[in-house]
ROVO-514521 format. One line per 4 residues: their letters; for each residue x, y, z of C-alpha. Coordinates in steps of 0.1 Angstrom, whole numbers. Example, Ala and Ser with C-alpha at 12.3 -4.5 7.8 and 13.67 -1.06 7.14 Angstrom:
REM residues 2
as	123,-45,78 | 137,-11,71
END
This chain:
REM residues 234
mktl	-497,-306,-504 | -501,-326,-472 | -515,-302,-447 | -521,-304,-409
aiip	-541,-281,-386 | -526,-279,-351 | -551,-270,-324 | -535,-263,-289
afne	-563,-267,-264 | -566,-261,-227 | -601,-265,-211 | -620,-258,-243
ensi	-646,-286,-241 | -674,-262,-251 | -658,-250,-284 | -634,-277,-296
dsvi	-661,-297,-313 | -674,-268,-335 | -638,-258,-343 | -629,-292,-356
rsik	-660,-296,-376 | -656,-261,-391 | -621,-269,-402 | -633,-301,-419
rhqp	-662,-283,-435 | -639,-257,-451 | -608,-279,-456 | -620,-315,-460
smdi	-586,-329,-470 | -568,-313,-441 | -557,-335,-412 | -562,-322,-376
vvvn	-542,-328,-344 | -556,-315,-311 | -529,-311,-285 | -548,-314,-252
dgss	-526,-294,-229 | -533,-311,-196 | -570,-300,-195 | -590,-306,-164
drtg	-622,-308,-183 | -634,-330,-212 | -615,-313,-240 | -597,-344,-251
avar	-627,-366,-249 | -649,-342,-269 | -622,-338,-296 | -618,-375,-298
stgl	-655,-381,-301 | -657,-362,-333 | -637,-389,-351 | -622,-362,-372
aqvi	-589,-355,-353 | -559,-371,-338 | -556,-361,-301 | -524,-359,-282
dlpv	-530,-358,-244 | -502,-341,-225 | -499,-354,-190 | -493,-319,-175
nlgi	-500,-284,-187 | -470,-272,-207 | -485,-238,-217 | -492,-226,-252
ggav	-456,-228,-264 | -451,-264,-253 | -484,-274,-268 | -478,-258,-301
qtgy	-443,-272,-304 | -458,-307,-297 | -480,-301,-327 | -450,-291,-349
lyaf	-430,-322,-338 | -460,-343,-348 | -462,-325,-382 | -424,-329,-388
rkgy	-423,-366,-379 | -454,-373,-400 | -440,-355,-431 | -465,-327,-435
diav	-457,-300,-461 | -478,-273,-444 | -489,-268,-408 | -515,-243,-397
qida	-521,-231,-362 | -557,-224,-352 | -570,-216,-317 | -595,-239,-300
dgqh	-617,-211,-287 | -634,-202,-320 | -617,-169,-326 | -600,-180,-358
dpse	-623,-185,-388 | -615,-217,-407 | -630,-203,-439 | -599,-180,-440
lskl	-574,-209,-440 | -573,-210,-478 | -557,-175,-479 | -528,-185,-456
iqal	-523,-219,-474 | -524,-204,-509 | -495,-180,-501 | -473,-210,-492
edge	-485,-231,-521 | -477,-203,-545 | -442,-199,-530 | -448,-163,-518
adcc	-438,-170,-482 | -425,-196,-458 | -449,-183,-431 | -482,-165,-436
tgsr	-500,-150,-406 | -536,-139,-405 | -540,-102,-396 | -573,-87,-383
fids	-559,-52,-388 | -550,-50,-425 | -586,-45,-436 | -601,-41,-400
lgyr	-622,-73,-403 | -642,-86,-375 | -633,-87,-338 | -604,-63,-329
stft	-599,-70,-292 | -598,-44,-264 | -581,-10,-264 | -555,-22,-239
rrmg	-546,-51,-261 | -545,-30,-292 | -520,-7,-275 | -499,-38,-267
ilff	-501,-49,-303 | -489,-14,-315 | -459,-18,-291 | -450,-52,-304
twmi	-454,-39,-340 | -428,-12,-331 | -405,-38,-314 | -405,-62,-343
hwmt	-398,-33,-367 | -369,-22,-345 | -355,-58,-344 | -360,-68,-380
grri	-369,-38,-401 | -403,-55,-409 | -437,-41,-401 | -461,-67,-389
tdpt	-496,-54,-383 | -509,-82,-360 | -478,-96,-342 | -498,-114,-315
sgfr	-519,-134,-340 | -517,-171,-335 | -534,-178,-368 | -506,-188,-391
avnr	-494,-213,-417 | -458,-224,-422 | -442,-246,-449 | -419,-276,-444
egir	-389,-255,-435 | -410,-236,-409 | -422,-268,-395 | -386,-280,-391
lfad	-376,-247,-374 | -405,-248,-349 | -401,-285,-342 | -366,-278,-331
yypd	-374,-247,-310 | -406,-228,-302 | -408,-200,-276 | -424,-211,-243
dype	-449,-186,-229 | -469,-160,-250 | -448,-171,-280 | -463,-153,-310
veal	-440,-123,-311 | -408,-141,-304 | -417,-168,-330 | -421,-140,-357
vlli	-388,-125,-348 | -372,-160,-349 | -386,-166,-384 | -376,-132,-398
rsgy	-341,-131,-383 | -335,-167,-395 | -341,-156,-431 | -376,-170,-436
rvme	-401,-151,-458 | -430,-139,-436 | -461,-122,-449 | -496,-113,-436
kpvr	-530,-118,-452 | -562,-100,-440 | -585,-123,-421 | -617,-121,-401
mear	-615,-130,-364 | -643,-133,-339 | -647,-131,-302 | -641,-164,-285
tagk	-672,-186,-286 | -668,-201,-251 | -649,-197,-219 | -628,-166,-211
ssit	-593,-154,-218 | -567,-161,-192 | -549,-128,-200 | -560,-103,-174
pfks	-548,-66,-174 | -520,-76,-150 | -510,-105,-172 | -510,-82,-202
lyym	-483,-61,-185 | -464,-92,-176 | -468,-105,-212 | -453,-73,-226
lkvs	-424,-73,-202 | -416,-110,-206 | -418,-110,-244 | -398,-78,-247
lavv	-371,-92,-225 | -371,-125,-244 | -367,-107,-278 | -339,-84,-265
mtrm	-320,-114,-250 | -323,-131,-284 | -308,-101,-301 | -280,-100,-275
reag	-272,-137,-280 | -270,-131,-318 | -247,-101,-313 | -224,-122,-291
kv	-220,-148,-320 | -208,-122,-344
END
């Protein structure tokens, strides 16, 4: 199948080269698009210098949701069968991509997400973030009846129908949880596979303890509003 890796990137000049080369090493036939989200450093130039990826330079910073949706629009318009999301900071291990892709190729799912908690592989994040993950696991179960072990994972693969859905709409800020709820409540088959994740190889996370609280409140409100809108249509 025609497969694309979508890498949203903001100020990741120190890691983007190794991420691109690692993807190509493990998935030689996979195309790559880097969505350079208004970076103020050399992210776009470094990605382009590899000669292994298409680079889309956004004129302003749209945030993770806008950058990822740009990648899905590219995938949809170019006719890709499968699109995978992978972070630009080196946390996602490209050697694990085959697990996610295989689930789609075998027709097991429309979306397959990599979870670091099924088999407790590799980096597991901080205690505070794990508490947030448990909260979102509960919220998704309440909303959909499904138990997702790693709801904030941005390491996922979707098939052509998933590409179509996300090209049309993708949540804006901190979108992973809301995107999962959207998929499940829209009738898409979602599954998880155990994967290894590592600490970021360069830079630092923009999510501070204060932003973690904001993240929980914002995502919770977005998910609840989605449910209220759906109820109003019945």
